[in-house]
C-alpha positions as CSV (number, residue, x, y, z in Angstrom):
1,M,122.5,-44.8,88.8
2,N,118.8,-44.2,89.6
3,G,118.8,-40.4,89.7
4,H,119.6,-38.1,92.5
5,V,116.7,-37.5,94.9
6,M,115.7,-34.1,96.0
7,P,112.5,-34.3,98.1
8,S,109.8,-31.7,97.4
9,P,108.3,-29.8,100.3
10,D,104.9,-31.2,99.6
11,A,104.5,-35.0,99.0
12,A,101.5,-34.2,96.7
13,E,103.9,-32.5,94.4
14,G,106.0,-35.6,93.9
15,T,109.7,-36.2,94.2
16,V,112.3,-34.6,91.9
17,K,115.2,-36.8,90.7
18,Y,117.9,-35.8,88.2
19,Y,118.8,-38.0,85.2
20,D,121.9,-36.9,83.3
21,G,121.2,-33.4,84.6
22,I,117.5,-33.3,83.7
23,A,115.1,-32.7,86.6
24,F,112.2,-35.1,86.6
25,N,109.2,-34.9,89.0
26,D,107.4,-38.2,89.2
27,V,104.0,-36.4,89.6
28,T,104.1,-33.1,87.6
29,D,106.1,-34.5,84.6
30,V,103.8,-37.5,84.0
31,D,100.4,-37.4,82.4
32,P,97.3,-39.3,83.8
33,Y,98.3,-42.4,81.7
34,G,101.8,-42.6,83.1
35,R,103.6,-41.1,80.1
36,I,106.3,-38.5,80.3
37,E,104.8,-35.1,79.5
38,A,105.7,-33.7,76.0
39,E,107.8,-30.8,77.2
40,K,109.8,-33.0,79.6
41,L,110.2,-35.6,76.8
42,K,111.7,-32.9,74.6
43,E,114.5,-32.3,77.2
44,F,115.4,-36.0,77.1
45,L,115.3,-36.1,73.3
46,L,117.5,-33.0,73.0
47,K,120.0,-34.6,75.4
48,L,120.0,-37.8,73.2
49,A,120.4,-35.7,70.0
50,K,123.5,-34.0,71.5
51,Q,125.0,-37.4,72.2
52,L,124.6,-38.7,68.6
53,K,127.9,-39.0,66.7
54,F,128.4,-39.6,63.0
55,V,131.7,-41.3,62.3
56,K,133.5,-42.7,59.3
57,E,135.5,-45.9,59.6
58,N,137.1,-47.9,56.8
59,G,135.1,-45.9,54.2
60,K,131.7,-46.5,55.9
61,Y,129.6,-44.1,58.0
62,Y,128.2,-45.1,61.3
63,I,126.0,-43.6,63.9
64,Q,127.1,-43.8,67.5
65,C,125.0,-42.9,70.5
66,T,125.1,-43.0,74.2
67,Y,121.6,-43.1,75.6
68,P,120.9,-40.6,78.4
69,E,119.7,-42.0,81.7
70,I,115.9,-41.8,82.0
71,P,113.5,-42.5,84.9
72,E,112.8,-46.0,86.2
73,G,110.1,-47.8,84.3
74,Y,110.7,-46.1,81.0
75,K,112.9,-47.3,78.1
76,W,114.4,-45.9,74.9
77,S,113.2,-47.0,71.5
78,L,115.2,-45.3,68.8
79,G,114.6,-45.4,65.0
80,I,116.6,-43.4,62.4
81,T,115.6,-43.2,58.7
82,I,118.0,-41.9,56.1
83,F,116.3,-40.5,53.0
84,N,118.7,-40.9,50.0
85,K,118.8,-38.6,47.0
86,D,117.5,-41.3,44.7
87,G,114.3,-41.6,46.7
88,T,115.1,-44.7,48.6
89,T,115.5,-45.0,52.4
90,D,117.8,-46.8,54.8
91,G,117.0,-47.1,58.4
92,I,118.0,-48.6,61.7
93,L,115.7,-49.4,64.6
94,H,116.8,-50.1,68.1
95,L,113.9,-51.3,70.2
96,D,113.5,-51.9,73.9
97,V,116.7,-50.5,75.2
98,I,116.2,-50.9,78.9
99,L,118.4,-48.5,80.9
100,N,117.4,-49.3,84.4
101,G,117.3,-53.0,84.8
């Protein structure tokens, strides 16, 4: 799915599309460098956080996640670090998760 289009009254204001229920305006929600603005990014990150699940299978713990849909041209890169009580760390890194292509 490529978002649901809802044209804005003024073309200079961009086009609003919805991605997993989050409204995204291709003009006002993007900075001059083409990055998603921080406040809009928080909405997508909170949606992701709500979709994380911690499950136990066969005595081991796993993290499951369904990535929310995001606007075309952007991709998820997720890293999780676990800080153990003994001072060591364990981590996972999922790079270049392309959602729209």
